[in-house]
C-alpha positions as CSV (number, residue, x, y, z in Angstrom):
1,M,-97.7,-11.7,16.9
2,D,-94.3,-13.4,16.3
3,K,-94.4,-16.0,13.4
4,R,-92.1,-18.4,15.4
5,K,-94.7,-18.8,17.9
6,L,-97.5,-20.1,15.4
7,I,-98.8,-23.4,16.2
8,P,-100.1,-25.5,13.2
9,G,-104.1,-26.1,13.3
10,H,-104.4,-23.5,16.0
11,S,-106.7,-20.6,15.1
12,Y,-105.6,-16.8,15.6
13,H,-107.8,-13.6,15.6
14,H,-107.1,-11.7,12.1
15,R,-107.8,-8.1,12.5
16,R,-107.1,-5.6,9.6
17,K,-108.2,-2.4,8.1
18,E,-109.7,-2.0,4.7
19,S,-110.3,1.1,2.8
20,I,-113.4,0.7,0.8
21,D,-115.2,3.8,-1.2
22,G,-112.9,6.2,0.8
23,R,-114.1,4.7,4.3
24,E,-111.6,3.0,6.7
25,L,-113.3,-0.1,7.9
26,E,-112.0,-2.9,10.3
27,A,-112.5,-6.7,9.3
28,E,-112.2,-9.2,11.9
29,R,-112.1,-13.1,11.5
30,W,-110.5,-16.5,13.1
31,I,-108.1,-17.9,10.6
32,R,-106.3,-21.4,11.0
33,F,-102.7,-21.7,10.8
34,E,-101.4,-24.2,8.2
35,K,-97.9,-23.6,7.5
36,S,-94.7,-21.3,7.6
37,V,-93.0,-20.4,4.4
38,A,-90.1,-18.0,3.7
39,G,-91.4,-14.6,4.2
40,G,-94.9,-15.2,5.5
41,A,-97.2,-18.2,6.1
42,W,-100.2,-19.8,4.8
43,F,-103.6,-19.7,6.8
44,S,-107.1,-21.2,6.1
45,R,-110.8,-20.3,6.8
46,Y,-113.8,-22.7,6.3
47,F,-114.2,-23.2,2.7
48,E,-112.4,-20.0,1.4
49,A,-109.3,-20.1,-0.8
50,P,-106.0,-20.4,1.1
51,I,-105.0,-17.0,3.0
52,Y,-101.2,-16.0,2.6
53,L,-100.0,-13.4,5.0
54,T,-96.6,-11.9,4.9
55,D,-94.3,-11.8,8.1
56,Q,-95.4,-7.9,8.5
57,Q,-98.9,-8.7,8.3
58,I,-98.5,-11.5,10.9
59,R,-97.0,-9.3,13.3
60,E,-99.3,-6.4,12.9
61,E,-102.8,-8.2,12.3
62,L,-102.6,-11.6,14.3
63,S,-103.4,-12.0,17.9
64,E,-104.3,-15.2,19.8
């Protein structure tokens, strides 16, 4: 997804791959866009700590 198309307050589907104990797993969740900063953007999800994604992660891992 293009970072310039993100809308503050809008939720986006975040899909990423994680390697845990040598197993490749895929995690999915909905995260809410908060604000754009140089090199990335900040997102939130319920009561979790703020989530920072780099520009590359946004392009590869986010969808509507």
